[in-house]
N, C-alpha and C positions, 0 to 999 in steps of 0.2 A: 504494499499500500504506500510505503514512503516514496518508492521509485515512481509510482502513479502520480502522487501529489507533487513531487518535484517537476515531472514532466509537464502537468496539466498547468502549473503556475509559471514555471520558468520559462517555457516555450514562448508565450506571447509577450513576456517581459522583454525577452531577448530579442524578438522580431521588432518591437517597438523602438529598443535601443539601436538597432541597425538602422531602422528608417530615420531616426533622429540624428544619427551621426552623418549619413548621406546627405541629409538636409542641411546640415551645418557646414559640410565640406564643400558641397557643389552648389551653383547658381542654377536653379532649374530653368530651363528654356522651353520646355514642353508643359504647357498648363493641363493638358489632358493627362500627363504622366503624374503630375501633383496631385490632381483630383483622385487619380486611381490609388496613389499612395496613401492619401488621407483616408479613403474608404478602407484600405487594408489596415490602417491603424485602428480606425472605428471597429472593425470586425476583431481585431486583436484584443482590443480592450473589452469588448463583449464577451470574448472567450475567458478573458482574465477574471471578470466580473461573475460569470457564470461558475467558473471553476472555484473561485474563493467562496461563493455562496454555497455551493455544494459541499465544500470542506466544512463549512460551519454547520450545515444540516448534519453532515455525517458524524462530526464529533459530537454534536449535541445529541444524536441518536444514540450513540454508543456510550454515552455518560449516562443514559437512562433518563434524560430529562425531556426526551421528546414524547409527551403525553398526547394521547389521540382525544378528540372532541367531536363526537358524531352529531350531525344535524341534518336535516332534510335539504339537499341542494340539488341544483340543476346542472348536470354534466354538459349540457349544451352551452350554458351560460359561461362555465368555466373555460371550455375550448374556445368559445367565441372571443373571450378576452385575451388568451394566449395567442390566438391566431393575429389578433389585432397587434398584440406587443411584438410578435415576430414578422410583421408585414413587411418592414423596411429589410430586414435580413432576408427574407424570402425573394423580395424583388431584387435584391442585389445578386442572389443566385439564380434568378430568372425562374423561380418556382411558383406553382400555384397552391395556395393553402385552402383546403376545402373541408368544411365542417358538415359531416353527414349524421351527427349525433341527432337523435330525436329531441325535438323541442319540448315534448311531452314528459320525458324521463325525469323522474325525481327519485333520489336514492338517499339512503340513510348512511352517511359516511363522514370522514373528516375532509372538508373541501381544502384546507390549507396543505394536508399531505398529498391528497389526489392532484392538487395544482403543481406541486413539486415533481411529482411523478411525470405527468404529462409535458411539464416544462422540459425536463431532460430528454424525453422521447422526441419531442418536436424539434429541439435543438440539434439532437444527433441526426435526424432524418434531414433537415434542412442542410446541414453541414455536408453530407455525403450525396445530396442530389444536386444536379445541375440542370436547369431548364426541364425540369419535371413537375411531377405532383406529389404532393403530401396530403394524405386523406385520413381523417379521423372518423372512425364508425362506431356505433354501439349496438348491443343487442343483449338478449336474456339467453343465457345458456344453461345448461344442468349445473354447471360449476358456480354460477352466480352472474352477476351484472357484468358484461363484457365491454371494454373499451380497446379499440384496435387502432394503431397507428401504422399506417403503411405508406412506403415510398416506392418509386421506381428509379432509384439511385443505383450507385455502383455495386451495392450488395457486398456479400462477405464470402470469402473462400471457405471451403469445407473445414480448413484447419482453423481459421479464425472463429468460425462459428462453434466448433467444438471447444475451443479454448474459453470462450465466453460461457458456454453450457457448463464447463467444468469449473468455472469461476477462477480461472487462472489469469495471472498477469504476464505470464511468459509461457510459451508452447513451443518446444522445439527451438527451430531458428527465428521464430516469429517474435518480434519485439513488443513492448508495451505499446508502441506507436503504431505498429502494424495492426494490433487487435483493436484498440479503442481510440487512438489518436485524440487524445484530450477528453476523453470520456470516461477513463476508469473510475474516477470517484463517482460520476453520474450512474454508471451501471451498477456499482455496488449499492449506491444509495437507493436506486430503483427496487432493487430485490429486497432490501431491509425495509423499505416503506410499504411496499405491496404486502409483505408479511406482517407489518403492523396493521394493515387493513383486514386482517384475516383472509388474504386472498393469495393468488398465485400469478405467475406470468409465464408467457411463452415467447420464444423468439425463433422465427425461421428466415431463411434468406437463400437466394440463389445468386451466384456472382454474376454481376452485370445486369440484374433484373430487379434489385432492390431488397429491402428488409420490411418485414411484417412483425410488430411486436403486439401481443394481445395481453391484457391484464384483466384478471378476474376477481371481482370484489364481492365478498359475502353479502347476500341480501338479508342475512340474518346474524349481524355481529353480536358477540355477547354483550349484555347490558353492563354500562360502566358503573363502578362503585366508588 
């Protein structure tokens, strides 16, 4: 986990430092290049903020201070707000963000925890999809209430997929970057928080065709005391 944290936080910091150094050493003659560099910096800052936020959530959870508080909430409204938050990042990547969650759905769960889970899944999907679609769907399954985040991005190799399923940060010759590229904390956090909602999650992928993540939330969580 320490290697993941180091990668997730230091990589965008290093990139921002490189851009700043180039800007200080050279006089830009291409305004388009300057704008693209600023966009890249903005993206790196977003990754840094997201990784730091995930680290805080992960530490809080493992210190047993992450208490659940279930209320009736609308998954459609949560997803709609997240897609609005991610709209600029989606446009930058040329992606369409689509909310197909039923507006009539109301579930008893912790909306804060569910939002953190979906935030991580959407961030990951957008990052690895270029000029594609990210769709969020819902449904009722025997396992509980289902939310699905599906993209048609680059997908994962069989070895990467197996490494994630095994919960590893390194598999053979595949590095942390190969497997999660900035989402190691996020994947660990998703697994922990789905468990906190008395649910489980499934991840499947075909290389070159995208990733589908489904989370299943208990429709009858234990009463809080």
